[in-house]
Structure formats: structure tokens, C-alpha cells
C-alpha positions, -999 to +999 in steps of 0.1 A: +181+690+556+150+685+578+153+647+578+167+634+611+200+616+604+205+630+569+238+647+579+263+619+582+295+634+568+316+666+572+306+677+537+274+683+518+264+682+481+232+697+471+215+704+437+191+733+432+175+725+398+139+736+395+112+752+415+090+724+429+061+716+406+077+733+376+087+711+346+120+714+329+104+725+296+084+751+314+115+765+330+134+766+297+106+787+281+103+810+311+140+817+317+159+814+284+183+829+275+195+828+311+210+863+312+192+875+343+173+865+374+136+864+363+120+849+394+139+850+427+134+819+447+139+832+483+134+798+499+162+782+477+185+811+485+179+808+522+186+771+520+218+777+501+230+802+527+222+777+555+241+749+538+272+771+533+272+786+567+274+753+587+308+755+602+312+719+609+316+711+572+349+713+556+336+712+520+302+721+506+292+716+470+262+735+459+251+731+423+226+757+410+209+753+376+199+783+354+164+770+354+159+777+391+157+815+388+170+824+353+208+828+360+227+804+382+257+827+388+234+855+400+215+831+422+247+820+439+258+856+443+225+866+459+226+837+483+261+843+496 
């Protein structure tokens, strides 16, 4: 989002998969069985909100993985 010229369409697609620096296997061990938010990622939530609030976009596609915070649905709910 911070790169100049990165917004070239009226839609956005973004993936929120893992906290930077965390391996997939580490996240699986930390968050399984994905029933609850175990580690809120406030920076990711803020970015999700910013992406969805941009009025110039007709469609936004935000993909959130359970291994970001522990439960993708609750992450989306908290961010919106």
C-alpha cells in the first residue's frame, strides 16, 4: 500500500497470511485448533480496515488466514 503507483485498479486483493518473521509451522503449533484469537495483530487489522474503507474501490477482496491470529473469521470481525 505504501509503494507509489501500487494502486492501479478500482479493486484490491490482499492476503493476510502470517505475522512477518513467523514460519508456517510455528503458526500452526501456536494457533491450532483455530477456535479463538490467540495473538491480536493490530497492525494487520488496521491495514484491513484501511483497505476496505477506500471509497474509490468497487470491490475489495481480503483473504485472512487462521495462522495470522488464530481464527480468521474473528480477525475479520474485529477489523471491520
